[in-house]
N, C-alpha and C positions, 0 to 999 in steps of 0.2 A: 190201786194208785199210788203212785209213787211219792214218795217225800221229796217237796220241792226240794232244789238247787238254787240259791239265790247268787247273785254277784254283787259283791261289795268294793267298791271304789273308799279306799281309807285315805283321804287327804290331809294335807295338811293346816289347808285352811277350813276347808267343809267337806263332810263326807257323805255317801250316799248309797243305797241300797235301790236294786231292781231285779226285777223277775220276768220273765216271759209269759203274756197270757194272749191268747186267741192268736198266737203267733209272732207277736211283738212284743219288742222289750218296752217295759214301764218302769219308772220309779216306784217305788214302795214309800206313800206318804209317812212322814213322822209321825209319831203318836203327839206332839207337841204343836205340829202343825208345820204348813212346809213341806220343799220337795228336799232339801237340803238340810243335814245337821253338821252345826258349827263345830267343828274339832277343840272344844274346849271342855276341860274338866276342871270340876270346883268340889270346895268344899265350907260347908257352911258353918257357924259357930258350934252348932249343935252336933257335928261332926256327919251331916248326912252328903251322900256324894251326889252331886247335879253335873250332867252333862248337857252339851248343845246350847241352847237357846238359854233356859235358865242359869246356866253358868256364865254366860254372855250377860247376863242382868246382874249376876252378884260382882262381876267386874268392876261395874261402873264405880260402887262405893268400897269393893273390899277386891283390889287388886291382886294383894296378896294371897289370895285366898283361891286363885285361881291360875291355871297352866295352859298354854296355848303354841302351836306351832313344835310340839315335840316328836312329830314325826323325825326333824330336820337330826334327831338327836338318837334315833330308834337302832339298834344293834352296832353304835358307835360304841368305842372304849373311849373311858374319861381320860383324855391329858390335859396340861397344862393351855395347847393352844387350840382345843376347845372349847374350852373354858371363856377364853377371847373372844374367838369367833363368836361364842352365844352373848355375850356382854355386849355385841354391836347389834343384836337382834332383839332380844328378849330381856324385860326386868328381874325374872325370877333366878336364882340362886343353881346351878349345876352341883349335885354331891356325888362323890364317887361312891359306887355300890363296893362290897366285900368282895366279889370277884373282877372289878374294875369296869363293871357296867355303868351307865349315866342315870342319875337319880336326880328327881327336882323337889324343890322345899316348895310346900303350899300349907297355910293354915299350922304353919307349927309342926306338918309331917314330911317326913322325908318319903317320896312313892318312887320306885321303878319306872322309867317312862315306856318300859313293858306292859307295866299293869296300867298307866295313863291309856295307851293304844287299847289295850284288853276294854277299860271301859267305855269307850269310843264303840268299840266292836260290839259287846256287850248291848250297849243301848239301841244299835242299829238289828240286832239278832230280836230283842222285845217290841222293833217297830214290824218285822217279818211276822212276829208272834201274833201281834194283833193283827195283821192284814191277812193270814191263813187262817187264824183260830186254833194252831198248834203251834208247838214246839217246830223251830226250824234249827237245823244243826248243819247242814251240808252247805258250802259256799266255795265259789272262786272270787279271789282276794287279789286285785291289782297292785302291783306295785311299779315304783319307778324302773325306767330299763337299764341304768345305773346304780341300781342299788347293788351291793356286795354280795357274797356268799352269808357273811356275819347279817346283814339288815335284813336278808330275804328270811334266815332262819329267825330272826328275833319277830317278823312277821307272823311266822306258824304259830311263835311261843304264846304270843300277845293273844292270837285266835284261838289257841289251845286253853290258855287263863279263860276266855269266854265262853267256852263249852261249843267251841265251833270245830267244826272237823272241814281243813281245807282239801278239796278236791285237787285244785290247781291253784298255783300262785301264775298271773299272768302280768307280761309289760304292759303299762298304763297306753302308751300308744300304739300297741297292737291291739289293746281293747278296742280303743278309738276307732281304727282302722277297720276292725270287725264291725261296731257298729254302723256304719258307714257304709261297708261293701252290701253288707246285707239288706238293709232298710233300700240302698238306692242302686242294686243291681251293676254297683261299678266294676268296671275292668282296667287295668294299667297300672301306673306307676304310680303311688299314692305317698307323700310326704306330709307326716305327722308333725306337726309344731306344736309340743305341749309345754307350756308355760304355767305352772303350776303354782300353789301359795309358796314351795320351798325346794323345787327342782324343775328343771328346764330339760326336756327330750328333745330328740329330734332322731326319726327314725323314717325309713324309706322301704316300701313295701311293696313286691310285685305283687297282684290280687289277679288270680283268674280260676275261673269254672271252682271259686268256692275255697282255693288255697290261697291261702294269706302266707306268703313268704320274704320275712325279712332279709333285706340286701346289705342293710348297715345302719347303726346307730350309735350314738353319742351326746352329747348334752355338756351342760355341766351342772353337777349334783349341789352345787352350792348358789344358785342362781333362783329366785322365784320372788311372787308378788310382795313377799313380805320385805325383800330388800328393796324395791321399788318404794315400799312404804317408808322405810326408813331412809331413804333418800329425802323424803320430804318431811320424816321427825326432823331430822338434823335442821333441816332449813328453817321450821319451825323454831327451835331451840336458839338456832345463831340470833333469832327476832325477840327473844325473851328479856325485859330488863335486866342488864348486866348484874345487878344487886339482887338478882333471884334467879339467875339463871346456873348457878352450881348446886343449888336446891333443889331445883326442878328436876337436873338432869340427873339426880340421883334418887331422883323420890319414883316410887312405882305406881301411886294414884296417878302423879301428873304426868308421867310417861303413859300411862295408859290412856289417858284423855288425849293427850298429842297422836298417838297411834290412832285412836279412833276418829279422830277429826280429821289425820292423814289418808286412813281407807275413804272416808265418806269423800272427802274431797278428790280424789283420784275417781271414785264411781262418777263424780258429778261432772268432771272435766269429761266423759266419754261422751255425754251428751252435749254438753254447753264449752264455750271457749275459756270460761274463767270461771272457780270456785270462790265463794265469801268463807274463811276459816275465823269461828269464833269458840276460843276456851277460856273457860272462867276458873277459879278457882286452883290456880297452877302456882307450886310452893312446894316447900320442906312438912309436910304432913306429920312429922315424926319431930319436931320442934316444939318447945314450950311455947305459948303468944306467938303461936307462927301467923305469918302474912303471907298474904297470897295478890294476885296477880293477874291479870285478863288479857290474853292476846288477839285482838283482831288485825287479820291482813287479810288480801287478795291474792289466789295462785290461779295467774293464767295457764291454758294448756300450751301456749308456747313455752312459758318458763320450766313448767313441769317437764317436756320434752329434753330441753337442756339439762336439767338436774339429774336426768336419767340416760342419758349418753352415754357414758360407758357402760351401763346394764345392757343397754340395747345394742352397743357394739358387740359385747360380748355374747350376745345371742346369734347376730350374723357370722360371728368368727364360727362359731359350734355350727352353723348350718352349711360352711364353707368346708369344715373339716368333715362331715358326714359325706357330703357331695364328692369330695376327693376319695374318701375310702369306699365309695359305691362306684368310682369311676364315671361319674355321671354330670352333665350340664345342667345346671337349675332350668335350662328350658324345656329338658327331657323330661321333665316330672308332668303330670297329667292333671293332677288335683292335690292342693295344697287343702289340709285339711288342720281346722285351728282348734285348742283344746286346753283349756285353762280359764279360769276369772282374766287373766290378764291381758288372755288375746281380744277382749273386749276393745282395750285401749287402742283408739283410732290411729296413733304413734305405730302399734305393733303392726298392725295390718296395712300400713301403708310402708313399713318395712320389708313386709313379707311380699307384698303385691310388687316392687320394684325387685327384690331382689330375684324371684322366681319369673318374672316377667308376667304373671298372671293375676286376677284376684284371687285371694283365699275362698274356700269354700264356707259358706255360713248356713249351711243345710242343717246341720247337727249343734244343738244347743254346747256351748262349750264346757259347761257346768257338770252337764249329764251325759255327754258320751263317752267317759271309762266307762260308769259303772253301766251304761245301758251295753256296752261291749262283751263286760262280764256277765250280764246276765245270757246273753247269747250265747255265750262260750259255755256256760254251766248248763244252758239248757240242753248246747250239742251232747255235752258230755253224758246227760241225764239219758236221753232219746238216743246219743251213738246212732243219728240219722246220715252221717259223712258230709252234709253240706257245707260244713266249716273247720277245714285244716289248717292247723295253726305251725308254721314254721320259723321256728324265733331263732338267733345268734345269741353267741357270748357277747355282753356289754364290754368286755375288758380284758384283756389277755391275762393268762394264766400263767407261771411258772416255777422252777425251785431256785431257790439261791445255792450260788455255789463259790467256789473261790475267789477271790479278788474281788468282793461286792458286789458280784454281778447275777444276772438273772437267765438262767437257762429255760426259754420260752417253751412253754409243751401245747399250751390251747390258744390260740390267736385271738385278738379282737376280731368280730363278724364269722369267726365261723359256726356252722351251723350244728343247732343242738337238739336233741342229745348228741352226744360226743365222747368218745373213750382214745385216751392218748396216752403213751407211755414211752419211758427212757430209761437206760441206763446208769447208772451214777456209784461213783467209789467214795469211800470212808476218807475225811480229809486228810488223816495220819495211819499208819501202821499200827495194828495192834489194839485198834478201838474196840472196845465190845457194846457201846451204845452209838448210833447215829441220830442227830436231831437233824431233821431236813424242813427247812423254813421253806415256806409255801408263801408266794408273794401276786397280787393283781397289781397291773397296771401297765405302762407302753414305754417304760421307760427301760433300758439295759442294766441299771443301777439299782443295786436294792433298797438304798437309801432314797432314791425318787417315786418308789414304788409303795404300795398299800399292803403289810403285812399282814395275812390272814391267819397266820399262827403257823405252827409247827407239828409236824409228825416225827414220831418218837419211834425209834426201832432197837429195842433192847436184845441182850444176848446173842450179839452178832457173831459169829465166826469168826475168832481173831488169827490174824495172818496179817501177812504183807496188805497194803493198802491195795495195788491193782489184783490182788486175789479174794476182794470180797466186792464182787458185782452186786448192787441192791436196784431192783425195780422198782418205781414209782410210776403209778397209774393213779392219772387223775380221771373222774368219770363226772362229765357236767350233764345232768337231766335236763329234760325239755324246760322246766321253770328255771332253770341256772343255779339250782343248788349242787356243790361240789362234794364229793366223797373221793377220798385218798387212800391209796393201798400202796405200802413198800411192803416189799418181801428179799427176803437174804435169801438169793440164790445159790449158795454153796448149802445153806441147812434149811431151805424151805420155810424158815421161820417169817410168817407174815403176821402184820398191824394192820387193819381197816379200821381206821379211827377216823374221831369228829376231832375238826381242829383245835388246839390245845387254846389258842389264843381267844377265842371266842368268847366276848363276854356277857354271856348267859347268867340267868337268875342262879344263884347258889342250888345246889340240892336240896329239893324240899320245897323251900319257897314257892317256887310256882304252884305246887298242887296246894298248897296252903290259899295261895292267892284265888286260887281257881274254886277253892271250897267257899270262899267269901262272896265270890262273884256268882256261884251258883244261888247260896241264898238269898243274896242280893233278887237274882233272876226268879227265884220262888215267888220271893212276897209282892215283887211289884208285878209278877203275872198275876196275880190273886185280884191286886188292886184294878190293873189294865183289864181284868174279865168283867168284873162290874160294871166299871164304865163303858166297854162295849156293848154288855146286855142293854144298860140304861138306852144308849144310842140307836141300837136296834130295836126296840121295842119303838121310839119316835120315829125311826124309820120306816118302821110296819105302819104305824099313824098315818106318813104322808102318802104312804104306797095304796091304804086303802082310800086315802083322797083320789087320788090319780085312778084308781079300778073305778070310781063312783064315776070321775068326768068321761074315760074313756066309756064305760056302759050308758051313758047319755049319749056323748056323741055318737055310739053306736044303732042306738034307737032312732035318734033324729035322722042320722046317714048311713041305714043298712050295707053293709059289705061283709065279703068273705076275711079282708082283713082287717075290719074293725074288728070283729069278734074275736079274729085270732090275736089281735093285741088285748083285750079285755081277758081273754084265757092266758096268755103269758103271763100276765100280772097276779093275776088271780092264782095261777100253779104256784107262782113266787111267795104269794103272800101264805100261802095253804102251807109251804116247806119252810118257810121263816117260823109260823105257829108252832109247828111240828117241831122245826129243830127248837125252838125255847123249850119245848115241855122234855124233849129230851135231852135237855143241855149238851145238844151238840152242836158246839164252838167251831169246826170247821166248818160246819152245814152253815150255819148263821153267818159266818164272813163271806163265805162263798156266794149265798145270796144277797148280804148286806151290797156286795160289791156291783150283780146285777142291777138291783134296785137303785141303787146311786148313779147307775151309767142312765138307768132310765130315768131317773126323776133330775139329772141333769140337761137331760135330752140330748146327749151324746151317744145314744143307741136306740133305734125305733123300736118298739115293741114287736115280737116276731115269736111264731108258733112254733 
């Protein structure tokens, strides 16, 4: 039996995990209940970590003890500009790590955002362990198409801390198309409109005979559902009585209440023309003898669309850019696939329909498509059946900084990956013994308008005139868009294959320490989960015995081969379940539990 390989959608707002069973991708339910896990991490007063629904509940009373939407800061460097961006989105403070990485402060503790992601991934891994009855380590994780090399490496680092082995990173729009294509047998040009909690991706794929070839990808890395929520929050703040407004705007608990109310109103406006908003206990909760106020108002769908107009316009501008890069007309797209919770909003569906001249597909659940596609790819990598081949592209151009503040492009945006590119450069001046080669990502020809990924440092150069020291720089971009760089002094043969120095990773040894902490937590939580699973399974067997008696009675009253086979199927499951319990075979118990649950829910007919 192969070890299972799971698919994970590590989202800004919600995360999900999926697997392929009986040839179909399915979400693995969370142990806390539900199909999605809120991407929220908290720390209780007693120092206990909590993730998902529990952290969401904690946020109501203790907003300073939780963090959310940290995916927006994963793999980023701590800068004053980033801090200012964060203040407009979240009430918790960002803190600089020792290597320039981003950290968050909650419950008086400072925690790397990589660790926050690892906690969410660890919770998903425990959900998978409960589902399969054994430890699961291999996974496929999805990332936004516009994630740069640092963000992809940080995702892998978070997975490693969580005890997961990433078989492959897959771009979220590509995963969504994979789920749609294989489940519907679609062939043609598909555009994925992926508006998630923190990022917006647009990808055009040519799907044919199981080959998913990305033609162009683009989007906006700083646009997502959280931004639409903030438009409502700012509108609500403007309606707070002036004497309270300043205190409310700086109070974490009040801002959290407004954020929850904004999200609820946005969801209600998906079904109704207006939403009534009532938020109580708004004020400065840190002041002595505090006074609070209540806000009551009504938000109409029409006014929400007016508030959101600048953001929706950015969505259409991104679509126009991707269509130009693909050299396509919007009307030549065969299907538009909506992904991400924001695409439920009627305004977004109307804008998409108007732009592309066709109604978007609603066949795939927008919150689940990415995880399901990741599971399909995980299953394909496990079985290597050749049914699905992903041919992705570089989401942004990559180049080397040269004299004059310019960038020499080595890999252009939308180049198929994997790809290797090389070029010859020369030191800036004669007599240099060391060369620092800056690497940039972005579409501008100017360095200061691009994102600097880091520097390659080549030491012990052949000291000579500038033109006599040729340096070969080689970029290798993998199939999952992770970059490695090699620099060679062609005169001496001295070569450096390096990881980019500017990557804001965790300091040496810290990742190992956090991984050990996560492993200890998973071990102790696994014991608790195993006891709970055994109790649940015993109750499930009792229900199964009742079903067996009903089927036996029915078979006696209306004898048939099918009725006898149904009784035999249930009885074999019950016998196998009791045997697995006696032998403490958790994996077998879990497998039988899934089959019995399907029978008891009526989703599967008993069969031999």
